[in-house]
C-alpha positions as CSV (number, residue, x, y, z in Angstrom):
1,X,0.0,0.0,0.0
2,X,1.2,3.5,-0.9
3,X,0.2,6.1,1.5
4,X,0.7,9.9,1.3
5,X,0.7,12.1,4.4
6,X,0.2,15.8,4.1
7,X,1.0,18.3,6.8
8,X,2.2,21.9,7.4
9,X,4.3,21.5,10.5
10,X,7.3,23.8,10.1
11,X,10.5,21.8,10.3
12,X,12.3,25.0,11.4
13,X,10.5,25.0,14.7
14,X,12.3,22.7,17.0
15,X,10.2,19.6,17.8
16,X,7.3,20.6,15.6
17,X,7.5,17.4,13.6
18,X,8.7,15.0,16.3
19,X,5.4,13.4,17.0
20,X,4.6,12.9,13.3
21,X,8.1,11.4,12.6
22,X,7.5,8.9,15.4
23,X,4.2,7.9,13.9
24,X,5.7,7.7,10.4
25,X,8.4,5.3,11.6
26,X,5.7,3.0,13.0
27,X,3.8,3.0,9.7
28,X,6.9,2.2,7.7
29,X,7.8,-0.6,10.0
30,X,4.6,-2.3,8.9
31,X,5.8,-2.5,5.3
32,X,3.7,0.4,4.0
33,X,5.3,2.7,1.5
34,X,4.8,6.1,3.1
35,X,5.7,9.5,1.8
36,X,5.3,12.8,3.7
37,X,4.5,16.0,1.9
38,X,5.0,19.4,3.6
39,X,2.4,21.9,2.2
40,X,4.3,25.0,3.4
41,X,2.7,28.3,4.5
42,X,-1.0,28.2,3.6
43,X,-2.0,31.6,4.9
44,X,-3.3,33.0,1.7
45,X,-6.0,31.9,-0.8
46,X,-3.4,31.6,-3.5
47,X,-1.1,29.3,-1.5
48,X,-4.0,27.2,-0.4
49,X,-5.2,26.8,-3.9
50,X,-1.8,25.9,-5.3
51,X,-1.3,23.3,-2.5
52,X,-4.7,21.8,-3.2
53,X,-3.8,21.5,-6.9
54,X,-0.3,20.1,-6.1
55,X,-1.7,17.4,-3.7
56,X,-4.4,16.4,-6.1
57,X,-1.9,15.7,-8.9
58,X,0.6,14.0,-6.5
59,X,-2.1,11.7,-5.0
60,X,-2.6,9.9,-8.3
61,X,0.4,7.7,-7.4
62,X,-1.0,6.6,-4.0
63,X,-3.7,4.3,-2.7
64,X,-4.7,6.5,0.3
65,X,-4.0,10.0,1.6
66,X,-4.0,11.1,5.2
67,X,-4.0,14.8,6.2
68,X,-2.2,15.1,9.5
69,X,-3.9,18.2,10.6
70,X,-7.2,20.0,10.1
71,X,-7.5,23.7,9.3
72,X,-5.9,24.7,5.9
73,X,-4.1,21.4,5.6
74,X,-7.4,19.5,5.7
75,X,-9.0,21.9,3.2
76,X,-6.0,21.5,0.8
77,X,-6.1,17.7,1.0
78,X,-9.9,17.5,0.7
79,X,-9.6,18.1,-3.1
80,X,-8.0,14.7,-3.6
81,X,-10.3,12.4,-5.6
82,X,-10.4,8.7,-6.4
83,X,-8.8,7.3,-3.3
84,X,-9.8,7.1,0.4
85,X,-9.0,10.1,2.5
86,X,-8.2,10.2,6.3
87,X,-8.1,13.3,8.5
88,X,-6.4,13.6,11.9
89,X,-7.7,16.4,14.2
90,X,-5.2,17.3,16.9
91,X,-6.5,20.3,19.0
92,X,-5.8,23.8,17.8
93,X,-7.4,22.8,14.4
94,X,-10.7,22.3,16.3
95,X,-10.7,24.1,19.7
96,X,-11.1,27.9,19.8
97,X,-9.3,30.5,21.9
98,X,-11.6,32.5,24.2
99,X,-9.4,35.6,24.5
100,X,-10.6,39.1,23.8
101,X,-9.8,39.3,20.1
102,X,-6.3,39.2,18.7
103,X,-4.5,36.8,16.4
104,X,-5.2,33.6,18.2
105,X,-8.9,34.5,18.7
106,X,-9.3,34.9,14.9
107,X,-6.9,32.2,13.9
108,X,-8.4,29.4,15.9
109,X,-11.9,30.3,14.6
110,X,-10.7,30.3,11.0
111,X,-8.9,27.0,11.7
112,X,-12.0,25.4,13.1
113,X,-14.1,26.7,10.3
114,X,-11.8,25.2,7.6
115,X,-11.7,21.9,9.5
116,X,-15.5,21.7,9.8
117,X,-15.9,22.7,6.1
118,X,-13.6,19.9,5.0
119,X,-14.8,17.0,7.3
120,X,-17.4,15.8,4.9
121,X,-14.8,15.1,2.2
122,X,-13.1,12.5,4.3
123,X,-13.8,8.8,4.7
124,X,-12.6,8.7,8.3
125,X,-11.8,11.4,10.9
126,X,-9.3,10.6,13.7
127,X,-9.5,13.0,16.6
128,X,-6.7,12.4,19.2
129,X,-9.0,12.2,22.3
130,X,-12.3,10.7,23.3
131,X,-13.5,14.2,24.3
132,X,-12.9,15.6,20.8
133,X,-14.5,12.5,19.3
134,X,-17.7,13.0,21.3
135,X,-17.9,16.6,20.1
136,X,-17.2,15.7,16.5
137,X,-19.9,13.1,16.4
138,X,-22.4,15.7,17.7
139,X,-21.3,18.3,15.2
140,X,-20.8,16.0,12.2
141,X,-23.2,13.1,12.8
142,X,-22.7,11.6,9.3
143,X,-18.9,11.3,9.6
144,X,-17.0,8.2,10.6
145,X,-15.1,9.3,13.7
146,X,-12.6,7.0,15.5
147,X,-10.5,8.4,18.4
148,X,-6.9,7.6,17.8
149,X,-4.2,9.3,19.9
150,X,-0.8,10.4,18.5
151,X,1.7,7.6,19.5
152,X,4.6,8.0,21.8
153,X,7.8,6.0,21.9
154,X,7.5,4.0,25.1
155,X,11.0,2.6,24.6
156,X,12.4,6.1,25.1
157,X,10.1,7.5,27.7
158,X,10.5,5.2,30.7
159,X,10.8,5.6,34.5
160,X,14.4,6.1,35.5
161,X,16.5,7.0,38.6
162,X,16.0,10.8,39.1
163,X,19.2,11.3,41.0
164,X,21.3,9.8,38.2
165,X,19.4,11.7,35.5
166,X,19.9,15.0,37.3
167,X,23.6,14.3,37.7
168,X,23.8,13.5,34.0
169,X,22.0,16.8,33.2
170,X,24.5,18.8,35.3
171,X,22.6,19.0,38.6
172,X,24.3,16.4,40.9
173,X,22.8,16.1,44.4
174,X,19.8,18.2,43.6
175,X,16.9,17.2,45.9
176,X,14.5,19.9,44.9
177,X,11.1,18.9,43.4
178,X,11.2,19.6,39.7
179,X,8.0,20.9,38.1
180,X,8.0,20.5,34.3
181,X,6.3,23.0,32.0
182,X,6.4,22.1,28.3
183,X,5.5,24.4,25.4
184,X,6.9,25.0,21.9
185,X,6.4,28.8,22.5
186,X,6.0,30.4,25.9
187,X,4.2,33.3,24.5
188,X,1.4,31.1,23.2
189,X,-1.7,32.4,25.0
190,X,-3.4,29.0,24.8
191,X,-0.6,27.4,26.9
192,X,-0.9,30.2,29.5
193,X,2.6,30.2,30.8
194,X,2.0,33.2,33.0
195,X,-0.7,31.3,34.8
196,X,1.7,28.4,35.3
197,X,4.4,30.8,36.6
198,X,2.0,32.3,39.2
199,X,0.8,28.9,40.3
200,X,4.4,27.7,40.7
201,X,5.4,30.8,42.7
202,X,2.5,30.3,45.1
203,X,3.3,26.7,45.6
204,X,7.0,27.3,46.0
205,X,6.2,30.1,48.5
206,X,4.5,27.4,50.7
207,X,7.1,24.7,50.2
208,X,10.3,26.4,49.3
209,X,11.8,23.3,47.6
210,X,10.5,23.6,44.1
211,X,12.2,24.4,40.8
212,X,10.4,25.2,37.6
213,X,11.9,23.3,34.7
214,X,10.9,24.6,31.3
215,X,11.2,22.3,28.3
216,X,11.2,24.8,25.4
217,X,13.7,24.6,22.5
218,X,15.1,21.4,23.8
219,X,16.5,18.9,21.2
220,X,14.0,16.0,21.1
221,X,16.7,13.5,21.9
222,X,17.1,15.1,25.4
223,X,13.4,15.3,26.2
224,X,13.0,11.7,27.7
225,X,15.7,12.2,30.3
226,X,14.6,15.8,31.1
227,X,11.0,14.5,31.5
228,X,11.9,11.5,33.7
229,X,14.0,13.7,35.9
230,X,11.0,15.7,37.0
231,X,8.6,15.1,39.8
232,X,5.4,16.6,38.3
233,X,4.3,18.1,35.0
234,X,2.1,21.2,35.1
235,X,-0.3,21.9,32.2
236,X,-2.3,25.1,32.3
237,X,-3.6,25.1,28.7
238,X,-6.9,26.6,27.7
239,X,-7.4,23.7,25.2
240,X,-5.6,20.6,24.2
241,X,-6.1,17.6,21.9
242,X,-4.1,15.1,23.9
243,X,-1.0,16.8,25.2
244,X,2.0,14.7,24.1
245,X,4.1,16.1,27.0
246,X,1.7,14.8,29.5
247,X,1.6,11.4,27.8
248,X,5.4,11.3,27.9
249,X,5.4,12.3,31.6
250,X,2.9,9.5,32.5
251,X,5.1,7.0,30.6
252,X,7.9,8.0,33.0
253,X,5.6,7.7,36.0
254,X,5.5,11.5,36.4
255,X,2.1,12.7,37.6
256,X,0.3,15.8,36.3
257,X,-1.5,18.8,37.6
258,X,-3.7,20.2,34.8
259,X,-6.6,22.3,33.8
260,X,-9.6,20.4,32.5
261,X,-8.4,19.5,29.0
262,X,-8.5,16.4,26.8
263,X,-9.1,13.1,28.6
264,X,-7.0,13.9,31.6
265,X,-10.0,14.1,34.0
266,X,-10.6,10.4,33.6
267,X,-7.1,9.6,34.7
268,X,-7.2,12.0,37.6
269,X,-10.4,10.2,38.9
270,X,-8.4,7.1,39.6
271,X,-4.9,8.5,40.4
272,X,-4.4,10.3,43.7
273,X,-1.2,11.9,42.5
274,X,-2.9,13.6,39.5
275,X,-5.1,16.6,39.8
276,X,-7.5,18.5,37.6
277,X,-7.8,22.2,38.7
278,X,-9.7,25.3,37.6
279,X,-7.5,27.8,35.7
280,X,-6.7,29.8,38.8
281,X,-3.3,30.2,40.4
282,X,-4.4,29.3,43.9
283,X,-6.3,26.2,42.8
284,X,-3.3,25.1,40.7
285,X,-0.9,25.8,43.6
286,X,-3.1,23.7,45.8
287,X,-3.0,20.9,43.3
288,X,0.8,21.0,43.0
289,X,1.2,20.8,46.8
290,X,-1.4,18.1,47.2
291,X,0.1,16.0,44.3
292,X,3.6,16.3,45.7
293,X,2.4,15.2,49.2
294,X,1.3,11.8,47.8
295,X,3.9,9.1,48.8
296,X,4.5,5.7,47.2
297,X,5.1,4.8,43.6
298,X,2.2,4.8,41.1
299,X,2.0,2.9,37.9
300,X,0.9,5.9,35.8
301,X,2.5,4.3,32.8
302,X,-0.4,2.0,32.4
303,X,-2.6,4.8,31.2
304,X,-0.6,5.3,28.0
305,X,0.2,1.7,27.1
306,X,-2.5,1.8,24.4
307,X,-0.7,4.9,23.0
308,X,2.5,3.1,22.1
309,X,3.8,3.3,18.6
310,X,3.0,-0.4,18.0
311,X,-0.6,-0.2,19.3
312,X,-1.5,3.0,17.5
313,X,0.2,1.9,14.3
314,X,-1.7,-1.4,14.3
315,X,-5.0,0.4,14.6
316,X,-4.1,3.0,12.0
317,X,-3.0,0.3,9.5
318,X,-6.3,-1.6,10.1
319,X,-8.2,1.5,9.3
320,X,-6.2,2.1,6.1
321,X,-6.9,-1.5,4.9
322,X,-10.5,-1.3,5.8
323,X,-11.1,1.9,3.9
324,X,-9.1,0.7,0.9
325,X,-11.2,-2.5,0.9
326,X,-14.5,-0.5,1.0
327,X,-13.2,1.8,-1.7
328,X,-12.2,-1.1,-4.0
329,X,-15.5,-2.9,-3.5
330,X,-17.4,0.3,-4.3
331,X,-15.3,0.8,-7.4
């Protein structure tokens, strides 16, 4: 089977393609011929139209096309004809920013509008969380919607000795509690870093033994050790699909304190060391202190075992074969 993936994740932004590359390795390991096509900047009608035309011509050499993101990427890929089409929806291509105007307010609404406009052209839509799947089924009742998370490499993100990791990272003998905050850009209003900073300051004012560790502009190769060296991950996002950084933390048995995004509430219901809090600095600080007070090891990794590269790839390839079979029978 020859499969074409389309995307517009900028390779110049550190880590922007890491999750997609991990998934691509899994697909190729199953013997599929996979090619990945970067669509470039689509922020104009002309660029969008040219990308749509280019993908339609390119797709004639493939059995199936899979748009890796909604928004303009899904709209450009929707023009493909004659083969099955799959669309992954990841978060910012569906959720909207509730701020008072500004770029992100407008951009997220345009992104959602383009995603919604293109859904009907796809044979299968793959949101990354159950929460998004429920909303999509309500908004687009005629679409086939299967929740499928982005996979993570469970061979790289594993629980490890924190003291040794910190020594390797240049902090030997450090006994502070490390609070991880992860974002591609700290000025992204959807990630709400200022809220995280205020919550951390309040929590540290009570305890005095905390250190905020910010994973921004880190080479992806160093992220597993950096994550496993932390004691807690703090997520203050307004919206998320399924935050990969939280998945990776759970794989390392690192608990989370988070706002109510994605499917995290379901995990927090059964894990005493994980907390869902309102987007308020005091509430988040309370959550940090409460989570760090929990003693004893927890097997948080069990919550992401179904998100391994093997498990997600197996399901994705099954969907590909099923759609191709349906298409050939119809033809």
